[in-house]
N, C-alpha and C positions, 0 to 999 in steps of 0.2 A: 589362520589366511597363512601361508607359507610365510609370504615377504613380511607378516608384522606388521601389515594392513599398512603398506608406505609406498603400498603403489595404488592408483582408485581401482575399484574391482565393479567388473556388471552386473550387476544380479543376476541381466538375463542371461552370463556364461553360469555364473553358482546357481540357479535354482533349475539347468534345466538338465537335468537330471531327474526332477521333480515331474516336471509338465514337459516331460517328451510327447504327450500325444496333444500339447495343445502350443498353438503356435507362439513363436519370442512377439513380440513386439520392442521398438524403440521410441526412444525422445527422438535425439537425434545424436545420438553416438557418444559412447564415452574419451571415445578417443580425440574427439574436439577438442576446443577449446568453452563454444557454448553447451561440449557435453557436460566438462566437470566444470562451468556455470553451476551448470541447474542444477547436477548431482548435490553442489553445496548450498543453494537458497532451500530448493525441495530437500534435505539432513536436516536444515536449520530450522524447516517450516513442521518435519513431522515429529523432533524430537521436542519440541515449544508441545505442539496439538499433544503429545505421548505424555510429557509430565504434566498436563492437566489433565487431562482424562483418569491419570491413576492409575492406571491398567500395568498390572508388572512387565514385563517384559514377557515372562512364559503365557500370556493372557495373549497379549499381539501376539506373538510368534503363532499358534493357534485357531486368531478371528481368521490371521492372513495367508495359514500355510508358509511365510515366511524363517528361515529358520533365521533365532536369535543372534547368532557370530554375523549373519548378512544384514540386520536391525539395525547393531551397534554400528556399524561400518556407513552404513548408508546416514544413520545421524550424528558423526563424524565425516561427514560429505566425504568418503570416502569410497561414496558406492555410486552408483548413476543407472538409478528405476527406470526402470521400460514401463510402458503408460497403463496397462494391467497393472499393474505393483502399485501405482500412484492409487487407481481404482483400491486397490482391497485396503490401502492402508488406511485410504480413505474414509471407507465401509464401514473400514474395522473404529477408527476413532472416533468417526458421526460427524462429521462435519466434513463441509461444501468440499468441492475437488476446487474448487479456487483455491481455498485457502491452504491446500498443500502444496500448488505453484505460485504462491504469489513471491512479489519482488523475483521472476526470475526475467525481465521484457530486456530487453537489452537496452532500448532506450523506453526509460518509464517518461508517461506525459507531462510536459512544464507544467500544464494548467489543468489538473482532473479535474475542471469543473466545468471545460471547455474544451472537449479533447476530441480531433478528427483524428480516424485509420483510416487510413489510408489501404486501398485494396490488396496491396504488394506486400504488408504489412501485418502485424499480430504470429506471437506467436505460432507453429504451429507442430500437429500431433503425429507422429508416422507408425502407421502398420509395418510390422518389418519389411511384407510386402511392395508397402505401398499403396496399397486398393484402398484400402480407408483413411485421411488425411484429415485433422479439426484442424482449424486456425483459430485461434481463440481472438472473441469479437470487445472483449471486457478485460480492463483493467484491473492486475491482475492482486486482490488483494484491498480495493476498495468496497466497503461492505458495506455501500447507500449500491452497486450497480448488480446486477443483476448475469449469472451466470449465460454467456452468451457467444454461440459458437455457430463458425462456420462449416459444416461436414460437406464430405466428396468423395460419395463412392462410387471405385473404377464401373464397368460393366461385370458381369455377375459376381460384383464380393458382398462376400455375411457375415458381416462382425457382428459377434454375440460379446452380449453383456451378461454379467452380475448382475445379483439383485444389490442394487444401490441401497443405502442406509433408510432406516426407515421414515416413511414421508417423502420419498421423493417423489417430485413428477416432472414430463420430459413434457415440452409442446412445442412441437416444431410445421414450419411451415416450407413444403420443396417450394423449390425455385425452379429446376431445371430437370429433367431424365422422369424418371419413374421408381420411386423406394415402397415393397417392402414392408409394414414395423409388426413383429408379434413381442407383445408385449403380454406374457403367461399363458394362457390358452384362446390368446385374444391375434385378430390380425387383421392388417385393414391393405390396403392396394394405393398409396396414392399417387397423382401425377402433379404438375405445374402448378399453385396456387392450392392445391390440401393442405391441409393444415389436421394434425393431429392429438392430443391433450393424454398420457395416460398414465399411469404408474408406473415408476423406474425400480420400484424396490421391489418385482421382483425380473426373475431372470428377464433377459428381453432382448431383443436384435435390431439388425435395420439389412435390408438385401435392397440389391441392383440387381432387378430381370432385365433392364432395356438394354441396349444395343452402348447407351452412350453413357459418357460419366453422370453421372446423377449429383444434383447439390439442394443442399436442404440449409435452414439455419433452425438452430435448437435451442430453448430457453431450457435451464436448470433451472427450479423454485424446490427448498427444501422445507422443514415444519418448522412451525416458529420458531423452537427455541434455539436451531442455531441463527 
């Protein structure tokens, strides 16, 4: 980097030439204190799991499509990754997504054995256009807790996801509105109260074909080795 890694760099900006055809996502923005906090915490988590994996930097670059210099900046806490980049990294390192966003809560639970999370709290992950919103409903980094998210799709929103690590599954229940789920070559349309369980180690997508925002609760589970 031209400024010698003294300035935080957004992976969204640095990867723009490589992913022009792909929508760019953001967590909360690299220029905010919250964004920089996320960058530092995610970078430390990535570095720890990268060391444990035994993967070379070149192999991690190959698996994620993220250049090695950007990976080094991320692990040093000098880059703020996009939501999509974090998913790529979790898949490449074969770790749950929640382990890469551990320790990013601004207000950790005072009692992790009895935790109330109010409707207005919880880390929110947004797509660049704001059409897809994911709110974390679990205590990040607590290995006892399943990964639970509240996801919200604006009317007409289509959110596409690449295959997660092998033997990753998603269980979703629609709370409000309509959703269409595609997993591999299978498709289902869901309404309020409907649930679905599917393999998420294949390309999959969520769409809102209805006129109103759609809300669902999503639980991720991983292979026993995790």
